[in-house]
DOSEKE-367250 format. One line per 8 residues: number of its first residue (from 0); their letters; for each residue x, y, z of C-alpha. Coordinates in steps of 0.02 Angstrom, whole numbers, padded with zeros to 5 digits. Layout:
DOSEKE-367250
NUM	A	X Y Z; ...
//
This chain:
DOSEKE-367250
0	MRVSYGWL	-00002 00012 00004; 00061 00171 -00063; 00017 00306 00074; 00044 00471 00016; 00116 00584 00177; 00034 00738 00114; -00140 00636 00089; -00142 00569 00245
8	NEYIDLSE	-00085 00743 00316; -00281 00787 00255; -00350 00675 00402; -00241 00678 00529; -00112 00835 00596; 00076 00780 00547; 00146 00937 00593; 00244 00858 00747
16	TNPEKLAD	00322 00715 00652; 00407 00687 00480; 00382 00518 00350; 00544 00448 00441; 00512 00457 00595; 00318 00403 00564; 00388 00261 00442; 00482 00200 00602
24	KITLTGIE	00326 00202 00742; 00224 00120 00608; 00345 -00012 00584; 00358 -00034 00769; 00184 -00056 00769; 00165 -00195 00688; 00147 -00158 00481; 00327 -00132 00402
32	TEDIIKIA	00386 00016 00330; 00466 -00061 00173; 00527 00091 00087; 00519 00292 00092; 00501 00356 -00083; 00518 00543 -00134; 00449 00598 -00317; 00584 00719 -00337
40	KNAQNIVV	00748 00727 -00243; 00728 00928 -00247; 00601 01041 -00313; 00676 01179 -00336; 00662 01295 -00493; 00530 01183 -00567; 00375 01299 -00608; 00229 01316 -00701
48	GEVIEADE	00252 01423 -00853; 00122 01460 -01019; 00229 01438 -01192; 00177 01600 -01305; 00280 01558 -01455; 00328 01409 -01542; 00432 01394 -01695; 00523 01265 -01816
56	VEGSDHLK	00701 01264 -01778; 00767 01282 -01948; 00900 01126 -01985; 00776 01018 -01870; 00649 00895 -01892; 00594 00891 -01715; 00648 01048 -01626; 00572 01189 -01566
64	HTYVNIGK	00610 01380 -01518; 00489 01411 -01394; 00440 01562 -01279; 00372 01537 -01113; 00305 01644 -00976; 00370 01602 -00802; 00287 01727 -00724; 00442 01840 -00734
72	NEPSSIVC	00442 02029 -00839; 00531 01930 -00974; 00484 01758 -01070; 00610 01625 -01052; 00682 01553 -01211; 00692 01357 -01207; 00734 01246 -01361; 00605 01094 -01327
80	GAPNVAVG	00600 00938 -01437; 00449 00869 -01357; 00334 00833 -01506; 00153 00883 -01431; 00221 01060 -01354; 00104 01203 -01449; 00064 01377 -01409; -00061 01413 -01259
88	QKVIVALP	-00029 01248 -01164; 00043 01248 -00972; 00179 01161 -00944; 00322 01104 -00816; 00469 01206 -00863; 00648 01176 -00765; 00748 01303 -00728; 00922 01324 -00758
96	EAQLANGI	00997 01271 -00578; 00840 01126 -00560; 00901 00954 -00535; 00785 00823 -00618; 00732 00636 -00555; 00886 00577 -00636; 01011 00683 -00569; 01037 00793 -00740
104	KIKESKIK	01046 00968 -00661; 00987 01120 -00802; 01090 01231 -00854; 01093 01395 -00973; 01138 01324 -01147; 01156 01348 -01340; 01056 01241 -01449; 01092 01247 -01631
112	GIESNGMI	01142 01434 -01576; 00972 01464 -01494; 00975 01525 -01308; 00897 01383 -01203; 00861 01458 -01028; 00770 01291 -00949; 00690 01150 -01020; 00505 01086 -01048
120	CSLQEVGF	00493 00932 -00943; 00390 00767 -00950; 00307 00681 -00800; 00459 00545 -00799; 00575 00691 -00807; 00529 00761 -00649; 00498 00608 -00541; 00345 00486 -00615
128	SENVIPKK	00353 00316 -00667; 00305 00283 -00834; 00170 00151 -00797; 00075 00305 -00703; 00085 00459 -00835; -00089 00473 -00917; -00058 00389 -01081; -00097 00545 -01192
136	YAKGIYVF	00059 00629 -01091; 00161 00447 -01103; 00285 00525 -01244; 00298 00690 -01238; 00267 00842 -01107; 00131 00864 -00984; 00002 00986 -01012; -00076 01069 -00856
144	PEDVRIGV	-00257 01112 -00858; -00293 01276 -00903; -00326 01361 -00701; -00169 01326 -00643; -00072 01469 -00605; 00088 01508 -00703; 00242 01556 -00607; 00228 01434 -00464
152	NVSEYLGL	00327 01283 -00410; 00239 01121 -00493; 00243 01032 -00327; 00090 01132 -00266; -00004 01022 -00413; 00100 00874 -00426; 00153 00854 -00246; 00349 00825 -00308
160	EDSILDLA	00404 00860 -00109; 00271 00711 -00072; 00358 00578 00040; 00266 00393 -00008; 00252 00262 00124; 00260 00095 00055; 00174 -00021 00185; 00184 -00205 00168
168	ITPNRADA	00005 -00265 00236; -00005 -00403 00317; -00175 -00518 00256; -00244 -00490 00435; -00241 -00289 00434; -00340 -00284 00258; -00403 -00144 00360; -00252 -00036 00304
176	LSMRGVAY	-00262 -00054 00129; -00350 00089 00144; -00320 00298 00186; -00434 00297 00317; -00379 00136 00402; -00225 00194 00370; -00271 00356 00473; -00350 00260 00624
184	EVGAILDK	-00181 00167 00633; -00094 00324 00621; -00199 00399 00747; -00194 00261 00864; 00018 00310 00863; 00022 00471 00887; -00134 00483 00995; -00260 00601 00895
192	KPQFKEVS	-00392 00569 00816; -00425 00580 00618; -00542 00686 00549; -00654 00652 00391; -00789 00737 00304; -00936 00703 00286; -01032 00637 00141; -01176 00712 00067
200	VEETDSLI	-01289 00678 -00088; -01392 00785 -00184; -01514 00706 -00274; -01643 00749 -00415; -01828 00718 -00434; -01805 00565 -00538; -01819 00406 -00435; -01688 00260 -00449
208	EDFVSVSV	-01832 00128 -00490; -01846 00211 -00647; -01697 00157 -00686; -01626 00021 -00616; -01673 -00136 -00510; -01565 -00264 -00435; -01588 -00448 -00375; -01470 -00589 -00303
216	EADEDVPF	-01456 -00769 -00348; -01375 -00826 -00168; -01350 -00739 -00026; -01193 -00829 00027; -01110 -00772 -00139; -01183 -00578 -00100; -01208 -00525 00028; -01227 -00361 -00018
224	YSMRVIEN	-01268 -00274 -00186; -01299 -00082 -00214; -01314 00041 -00349; -01340 00230 -00387; -01372 00321 -00544; -01280 00464 -00612; -01366 00544 -00773; -01328 00722 -00886
232	LTVNESPI	-01151 00676 -00854; -00999 00738 -00957; -00848 00642 -00933; -00688 00708 -00985; -00521 00727 -00879; -00530 00733 -00697; -00454 00868 -00610; -00269 00899 -00567
240	WLQNKLML	-00288 00840 -00360; -00363 00686 -00412; -00257 00629 -00562; -00110 00679 -00433; -00174 00576 -00289; -00176 00418 -00402; -00042 00416 -00480; 00073 00463 -00321
248	AGIRPLDL	-00032 00287 -00262; 00036 00214 -00420; -00127 00201 -00521; -00141 00274 -00697; -00268 00398 -00718; -00389 00358 -00866; -00542 00459 -00851; -00664 00552 -00718
256	VVDVTNYI	-00760 00412 -00694; -00628 00266 -00681; -00525 00393 -00563; -00644 00432 -00434; -00689 00235 -00411; -00504 00204 -00401; -00510 00345 -00284; -00633 00289 -00168
264	MLEYGQPL	-00558 00130 -00165; -00397 00194 -00091; -00473 00295 00015; -00609 00190 00094; -00543 00020 00043; -00697 -00026 -00049; -00678 -00064 -00239; -00829 -00003 -00336
272	HAFDYDKI	-00861 -00020 -00530; -00967 00105 -00650; -01079 00040 -00791; -01106 00148 -00950; -01307 00136 -00889; -01363 00157 -01097; -01253 -00017 -01134; -01323 -00118 -01000
280	DAKTLKVR	-01498 -00114 -01105; -01597 -00168 -00961; -01677 -00104 -00796; -01645 -00257 -00700; -01473 -00327 -00670; -01453 -00501 -00578; -01294 -00571 -00483; -01274 -00741 -00518
288	RAQQSEKM	-01141 -00891 -00536; -01100 -00915 -00714; -01161 -01066 -00839; -01033 -01178 -00865; -00926 -01118 -01037; -01035 -00972 -01023; -00920 -00820 -01114; -00874 -00643 -01110
296	VTLDEVER	-00782 -00524 -01178; -00686 -00407 -01026; -00621 -00251 -01022; -00461 -00295 -01091; -00526 -00343 -01254; -00516 -00539 -01216; -00665 -00679 -01239; -00653 -00770 -01074
304	TLTTQDLV	-00727 -00935 -01051; -00826 -00953 -00855; -00886 -01095 -00776; -01004 -01113 -00599; -00852 -01045 -00496; -00870 -00868 -00569; -00984 -00731 -00526; -01058 -00613 -00653
312	ITNGEKPI	-01148 -00458 -00660; -01286 -00493 -00780; -01420 -00391 -00887; -01540 -00530 -00837; -01483 -00629 -00977; -01298 -00598 -01028; -01140 -00564 -00908; -01083 -00371 -00913
320	ALAGVMGG	-00955 -00395 -00788; -00839 -00506 -00681; -00894 -00472 -00508; -00752 -00412 -00406; -00626 -00435 -00541; -00647 -00342 -00711; -00785 -00276 -00791; -00850 -00306 -00957
328	FDSHITRK	-00801 -00222 -01132; -00974 -00189 -01199; -01042 -00086 -01054; -00879 00008 -01013; -00875 00196 -00992; -00814 00297 -01141; -00807 00483 -01163; -00976 00486 -01242
336	TTTVALES	-01071 00416 -01086; -01203 00512 -01027; -01274 00398 -00889; -01174 00298 -00768; -01238 00153 -00633; -01119 00162 -00525; -01090 -00021 -00401; -01060 -00047 -00224
344	ALFNPSLI	-01055 -00221 -00160; -00994 -00348 -00038; -00932 -00531 -00145; -00890 -00693 -00070; -00685 -00684 -00072; -00662 -00861 -00090; -00745 -00857 -00263; -00659 -00693 -00310
352	RKTAQKLN	-00474 -00766 -00272; -00537 -00917 -00366; -00578 -00803 -00539; -00418 -00705 -00529; -00319 -00842 -00507; -00374 -00924 -00635; -00397 -00773 -00770; -00228 -00727 -00696
360	LRSESSSR	-00322 -00554 -00654; -00261 -00486 -00491; -00299 -00321 -00466; -00295 -00189 -00325; -00500 -00215 -00334; -00488 -00393 -00315; -00348 -00408 -00187; -00456 -00290 -00071
368	FEKGINEG	-00629 -00423 -00097; -00503 -00574 -00063; -00457 -00517 00110; -00606 -00418 00171; -00700 -00270 00156; -00779 -00131 00293; -00957 -00176 00284; -00997 -00021 00372
376	TSIEALNK	-00950 00107 00241; -01017 00043 00076; -01166 00134 00055; -01054 00294 00106; -00910 00261 -00003; -01042 00234 -00148; -01114 00421 -00103; -00954 00495 -00109
384	AAHLIADL	-00897 00420 -00266; -01085 00474 -00344; -01058 00640 -00281; -00879 00646 -00340; -00945 00590 -00510; -01095 00720 -00511; -00998 00850 -00446; -00832 00858 -00576
392	GNGDIVTG	-00951 00803 -00717; -01107 00910 -00710; -01210 00779 -00686; -01358 00742 -00579; -01379 00607 -00447; -01564 00495 -00466; -01643 00497 -00318; -01610 00335 -00218
400	VAAVDNRI	-01505 00181 -00213; -01546 00001 -00282; -01472 -00111 -00163; -01493 -00294 -00111; -01452 -00306 00065; -01424 -00487 00168; -01299 -00452 00284; -01350 -00534 00440
408	AKENSVAI	-01325 -00405 00575; -01218 -00475 00725; -01140 -00368 00849; -00936 -00388 00875; -00912 -00377 01059; -00757 -00450 01122; -00688 -00459 01333; -00541 -00450 01411
416	SLSRINRS	-00470 -00444 01558; -00317 -00333 01639; -00263 -00496 01735; -00235 -00591 01569; -00147 -00436 01480; -00033 -00419 01619; -00001 -00617 01626; 00017 -00644 01419
424	LGTDLTIK	00127 -00491 01409; 00229 -00494 01562; 00174 -00313 01613; 00109 -00228 01748; -00027 -00113 01663; -00155 -00029 01760; -00335 -00025 01698; -00330 00166 01648
432	EVEHVMDK	-00165 00115 01541; -00257 -00007 01446; -00415 00104 01433; -00320 00220 01345; -00244 00113 01220; -00427 00069 01161; -00469 00277 01159; -00314 00293 01054
440	LAFPYEKK	-00371 00145 00944; -00531 00234 00951; -00645 00066 00992; -00779 00090 01114; -00789 -00010 01249; -00887 -00048 01431; -00780 -00048 01577; -00830 -00180 01743
448	EETLTISV	-00704 -00180 01892; -00543 -00228 01785; -00631 -00313 01625; -00643 -00193 01456; -00775 -00261 01339; -00726 -00192 01187; -00860 -00147 01041; -00748 -00179 00889
456	PSRRWDIT	-00798 -00064 00758; -00842 -00150 00584; -00666 -00072 00513; -00569 -00195 00609; -00660 -00348 00560; -00478 -00442 00610; -00534 -00434 00798; -00638 -00577 00859
464	IPADLLEE	-00558 -00648 01001; -00481 -00607 01159; -00293 -00636 01093; -00333 -00507 00956; -00343 -00379 01079; -00196 -00447 01175; -00103 -00397 01012; -00174 -00233 01010
472	VARIYGYN	-00147 -00184 01183; 00032 -00245 01141; 00066 -00131 00981; -00020 00011 01042; 00085 00013 01222; 00240 -00032 01110; 00336 -00193 01103; 00497 -00098 01127
480	NIPSTLPS	00414 -00077 01303; 00368 -00242 01351; 00489 -00305 01489; 00608 -00444 01420; 00612 -00605 01515; 00711 -00764 01502; 00606 -00927 01503; 00577 -01022 01666
488	GESIPGEL	00532 -01194 01700; 00595 -01374 01698; 00551 -01397 01528; 00645 -01259 01450; 00798 -01344 01335; 00968 -01285 01373; 01079 -01323 01266; 01071 -01381 01075
496	SQGQKMVR	00985 -01542 01014; 01074 -01661 00928; 01003 -01622 00765; 01051 -01432 00781; 01220 -01490 00848; 01240 -01578 00664; 01172 -01458 00561; 01300 -01330 00632
504	RTQTFMEE	01439 -01451 00631; 01391 -01483 00448; 01376 -01306 00405; 01570 -01274 00470; 01630 -01432 00366; 01565 -01377 00218; 01610 -01202 00224; 01808 -01260 00269
512	QGFSQAIT	01791 -01398 00097; 01761 -01216 -00009; 01574 -01230 -00007; 01462 -01084 -00005; 01304 -01096 00082; 01135 -01070 -00008; 00937 -01064 00018; 00826 -01082 -00107
520	YALTTPAK	00639 -01095 -00116; 00540 -01228 -00039; 00406 -01233 -00184; 00443 -01277 -00364; 00357 -01376 -00526; 00272 -01563 -00478; 00401 -01617 -00612; 00557 -01534 -00513
528	AKEFTWIK	00498 -01602 -00349; 00538 -01778 -00387; 00696 -01754 -00494; 00847 -01828 -00408; 00769 -01904 -00261; 00762 -02102 -00198; 00619 -02078 -00098; 00474 -02165 -00135
536	GEAVSVQW	00304 -02062 -00102; 00200 -01907 -00174; 00243 -01739 -00171; 00152 -01618 -00085; 00028 -01452 -00189; -00007 -01291 -00124; -00200 -01257 -00162; -00170 -01093 -00205
544	PMSEERQT	00007 -01061 -00288; 00070 -00910 -00297; 00132 -00960 -00477; 00145 -01108 -00584; 00347 -01116 -00534; 00309 -01118 -00357; 00166 -01236 -00358; 00242 -01393 -00259
552	LRMNLITG	00353 -01426 -00101; 00503 -01481 -00151; 00559 -01660 -00128; 00726 -01648 -00165; 00867 -01515 -00129; 00971 -01533 -00276; 00845 -01450 -00394; 00863 -01293 -00328
560	LLETLQYN	01040 -01267 -00302; 01047 -01307 -00509; 00955 -01165 -00538; 01062 -01056 -00434; 01230 -01142 -00516; 01157 -01085 -00685; 01102 -00890 -00617; 01295 -00873 -00570
568	LSRRNTEV	01359 -00958 -00719; 01262 -00851 -00829; 01336 -00715 -00761; 01506 -00794 -00765; 01532 -00836 -00604; 01609 -01032 -00673; 01696 -01077 -00540; 01560 -01112 -00397
576	AFYEIGNI	01515 -01241 -00250; 01342 -01212 -00157; 01289 -01323 -00028; 01102 -01312 00050; 01033 -01381 00235; 00831 -01385 00222; 00683 -01485 00228; 00604 -01591 00103
584	FIKGEKEL	00428 -01641 00113; 00314 -01778 00077; 00139 -01826 00085; 00088 -01891 00246; -00064 -02008 00288; -00128 -01869 00389; -00166 -01691 00336; 00018 -01629 00373
592	PRQEKHLA	00158 -01678 00270; 00309 -01798 00339; 00478 -01680 00328; 00669 -01725 00328; 00793 -01626 00336; 00926 -01661 00220; 01108 -01592 00163; 01130 -01557 -00036
600	GAVTGSLV	01283 -01483 -00130; 01324 -01459 -00318; 01475 -01426 -00377; 01537 -01364 -00552; 01699 -01305 -00604; 01835 -01330 -00483; 01848 -01281 -00310; 02034 -01227 -00315
608	AKNWITHD	02068 -01050 -00358; 02190 -01041 -00512; 02341 -00956 -00506; 02543 -00974 -00562; 02573 -01152 -00457; 02393 -01240 -00474; 02329 -01317 -00639; 02141 -01287 -00586
616	PEVDYYTI	02084 -01457 -00560; 01908 -01496 -00613; 01798 -01566 -00489; 01735 -01752 -00501; 01660 -01888 -00436; 01803 -01947 -00343; 01818 -01772 -00277; 01631 -01742 -00208
624	KGIIEKLL	01646 -01932 -00140; 01814 -01896 -00040; 01728 -01734 00034; 01553 -01855 00082; 01687 -01989 00164; 01787 -01842 00268; 01597 -01779 00330; 01547 -01950 00361
632	ESIGISDS	01716 -01988 00453; 01697 -01834 00560; 01526 -01863 00634; 01599 -02056 00657; 01480 -02140 00550; 01592 -02185 00395; 01616 -02375 00436; 01420 -02405 00434
640	IEFELEET	01406 -02311 00245; 01420 -02403 00098; 01420 -02332 -00092; 01320 -02448 -00212; 01309 -02411 -00390; 01143 -02323 -00445; 01073 -02328 -00621; 00889 -02275 -00586
648	IQTLHPGQ	00877 -02085 -00560; 00842 -02039 -00726; 00911 -01858 -00696; 01087 -01911 -00643; 01233 -01992 -00763; 01206 -02190 -00735; 01393 -02213 -00742; 01463 -02100 -00587
656	TARLTMNN	01324 -02102 -00469; 01312 -02205 -00317; 01183 -02218 -00181; 01240 -02227 -00009; 01172 -02361 00119; 01169 -02378 00292; 01081 -02548 00362; 01015 -02577 00190
664	DIIGLIGR	00925 -02420 00195; 00961 -02262 00054; 01022 -02124 00154; 01067 -02028 00004; 01165 -02010 -00182; 01314 -01947 -00263; 01347 -01912 -00433; 01363 -01823 -00603
672	VHPIKERE	01198 -01722 -00657; 01142 -01820 -00816; 01225 -01726 -00968; 01020 -01690 -01043; 00994 -01619 -00886; 01158 -01519 -00892; 01098 -01443 -01061; 00955 -01387 -00994
680	HDLSETFV	01036 -01282 -00857; 01176 -01230 -00966; 01298 -01321 -00844; 01460 -01391 -00890; 01498 -01552 -00784; 01418 -01533 -00627; 01408 -01647 -00500; 01287 -01651 -00323
688	FELNLDAL	01251 -01749 -00181; 01110 -01757 -00051; 01126 -01856 00109; 00983 -01869 00227; 01038 -01772 00416; 00906 -01830 00500; 00961 -02020 00470; 01146 -01975 00508
696	VKAKKQEN	01099 -01897 00670; 00987 -02055 00729; 01136 -02151 00658; 01252 -02246 00787; 01403 -02165 00808; 01601 -02182 00829; 01674 -02078 00948; 01840 -02007 00865
704	VFDIIPKY	01987 -02042 00979; 02146 -01950 00944; 02284 -02110 00934; 02459 -02069 00989; 02611 -02119 00852; 02647 -02289 00870; 02812 -02338 00940; 02841 -02499 00862
712	PGTSRDIA	02855 -02518 00663; 02729 -02597 00553; 02722 -02682 00397; 02635 -02702 00214; 02575 -02823 00080; 02538 -02781 -00096; 02423 -02882 -00191; 02356 -02888 -00370
720	LLVDESIT	02174 -02960 -00415; 02102 -03014 -00559; 01925 -02977 -00564; 01765 -02963 -00674; 01714 -02795 -00703; 01544 -02793 -00618; 01624 -02822 -00431; 01674 -02662 -00386
728	HAQIEKVI	01797 -02583 -00243; 01684 -02595 -00097; 01669 -02762 -00114; 01844 -02793 -00133; 01866 -02700 00025; 01730 -02759 00135; 01797 -02932 00112; 01982 -02872 00138
736	NKAGGDWL	01929 -02775 00311; 01823 -02936 00381; 01962 -03081 00344; 02125 -02944 00365; 02142 -02990 00564; 02180 -02901 00720; 02328 -02807 00649; 02258 -02746 00478
744	ANVRLFDL	02266 -02561 00503; 02203 -02479 00316; 02177 -02536 00164; 02207 -02421 -00023; 02181 -02466 -00171; 02352 -02395 -00293; 02317 -02464 -00453; 02176 -02498 -00581
752	YQGSSIPK	02221 -02557 -00742; 02120 -02611 -00908; 02205 -02629 -01061; 02264 -02778 -01194; 02352 -02881 -01071; 02192 -02885 -00979; 02048 -03018 -01033; 01889 -02933 -01077
760	GKKSLAYT	01775 -02929 -00953; 01891 -02918 -00828; 01999 -02775 -00737; 02152 -02783 -00627; 02171 -02696 -00464; 02306 -02695 -00332; 02294 -02644 -00171; 02409 -02623 -00007
768	LDYLNPQS	02372 -02682 00140; 02435 -02591 00309; 02447 -02694 00457; 02520 -02604 00645; 02513 -02692 00826; 02518 -02529 00927; 02573 -02634 01079; 02725 -02728 01014
776	TLVEEDVN	02822 -02774 00860; 02731 -02876 00718; 02782 -03068 00713; 02808 -03121 00529; 02699 -03265 00536; 02576 -03173 00610; 02559 -03054 00468; 02564 -03193 00328
784	NDFDRVKE	02424 -03298 00401; 02332 -03173 00390; 02362 -03096 00227; 02342 -03298 00166; 02153 -03274 00251; 02121 -03131 00163; 02175 -03205 -00017; 02087 -03360 00027
792	QLIEQLNV	01922 -03260 00070; 01912 -03148 -00104; 01946 -03306 -00212; 01822 -03415 -00097; 01686 -03250 -00097; 01719 -03143 -00259; 01798 -03299 -00368; 01947 -03175 -00397
800	EIR	02114 -03224 -00470; 02277 -03184 -00380; 02417 -03100 -00509
//
């Protein structure tokens, strides 16, 4: 919500504060101020001028030599290149020493030999965004209405010195999606009461019954629907004050009627819609669900196919508007419109949300209907809009309101005691202090001893239970004034859990290996959610996703890391290694999904910076495997983990991928991304891994103990084996370790050979077996016996040939 500080000052006296201080106070009470936007850095020396001469510049196809009256004795000579400059226009003139929005300072100069003492400006050049500028002025200079005064600073009309508070409104505070709602909030913060002018409507002798009646098919879909009619209207541009308010709020002015409806939406939070009455072609409007596959053309000239979940306004037969979302093309306001039917309504938020999302027509209007509307000001907003349209367009308001009111009258009162407030907040507030908070909020209340019963006004429909009042007291009293206390009680944990320790240890280890931590989206597409995963189960879909790309909870972390790699590589950051620790989600048997905490990594390029002494070695499978082995060793579970060939994961290279198993359960994957997948992401050779951290936390661990340097010498034996290609190093190592005896300290593979001297389908592996007895000198006979047993078991279990 973009809140104009100047507009807000019309409702409440802000003379004792400034935009920066107010922004801080609003943020402290729970509504974050994301930014303070200044339209112009410096609006000095930017004035209103009138073009009194405009002649073509000789030798130029677009420049004009103008003389502009800026309220001084002599007109200013200015060379202008705008295509729409003409005599008689009142324009924005930046005089010498003025500074434009882009930082350029205006100086006296000569163009084509002609003196130019300033610049005639467009709205973009003085600080307005192009998407809020009236379309007729988007490609040229801005032209003021005739009644503006020459020589005055343009800020008087355009608010260049205004500040815009960009408020991040949470869904539960939709009351602040209006200027009046923000005024009440600021009034509570500053302890001042906002003032609003009363709305008065002057009606003619014409009766609403002679123009239109309204009906509703289902009360639950449309609790309230009303309409006023303004006749004998002239639709022109809206006045400059109204256009300026809209532009500062981020809305492009269009015409008088549309601008007034947008203005009222910003002021009251009540969306309105205007129909050209003569194009409705009926005196009875009916609000109903659309028929299946019913069609209508919306304002954007797109034919929409509707369903029974869409709510439409009809002329009794065909749809003329999508309720709460967008009007119909056939009934929209034009400059030829003379009679306007003006709608103010309350619609079922769920229906509006579904329609807007399905048709991708989210707007300021639909978002307000989705989050809630102040039911108490729907008619007041309608009356004020009708008054403004009639007043500014010289029209007449027809007597009466056509309405259907199916709202259930209910009194929203919430009681809360002083003891509960102090117990919950940890404060020592008195009943007088709590009463003062309610007075600031303009909440009527009744007091009985130390209990307040609050009559919650309709503008704060978010307050329904005592906990909501607790939050209001905390906000207005000041979060910074609530005392800080440490938790107490026997159940309060005093140290990190095993899972938290594992996360911290893993973070430290990965960063020591040269990885940078990344945090990626937990939401992705259904296809990406199930990539790179060994987990069996269904993905979890979000009911109302923010976009097609973010509609399913991830079942792996690798996909997000690959997108991060792609982002970096496209910006020529070619040596990158990322890791992430986060949750993955699997559809559970009950409502909530099952979560697992995983560690994942992705590397491309090199982990070593290239310099004069290193050769920039590229990362390969064994690099990543070594890192994982070191991680498992540091945790104390490396002996219980096995690496097995994995060929079923379609997104990983079948010859360079392994699964990690513990007690026959898969706990992770490691390997190269499949070349097809690499091309999809514009990646070079990329290696990834993912581990189930929760499984590592639960695993039985061996304590890492530092061994002293042995006093006694060890010995070693080498062995060369001829084995089938299908036999893995892990299988051989397992047999050697099991049969190696008490003094086998280490097994190392030092040679792998396949060549002309090796039979087809075979490979040669050579190992060194290190033996050590830390207590005494090894006996040759013991070592030979153990070594012979290793050879016997290799032949027996794996059918190897000793070379």
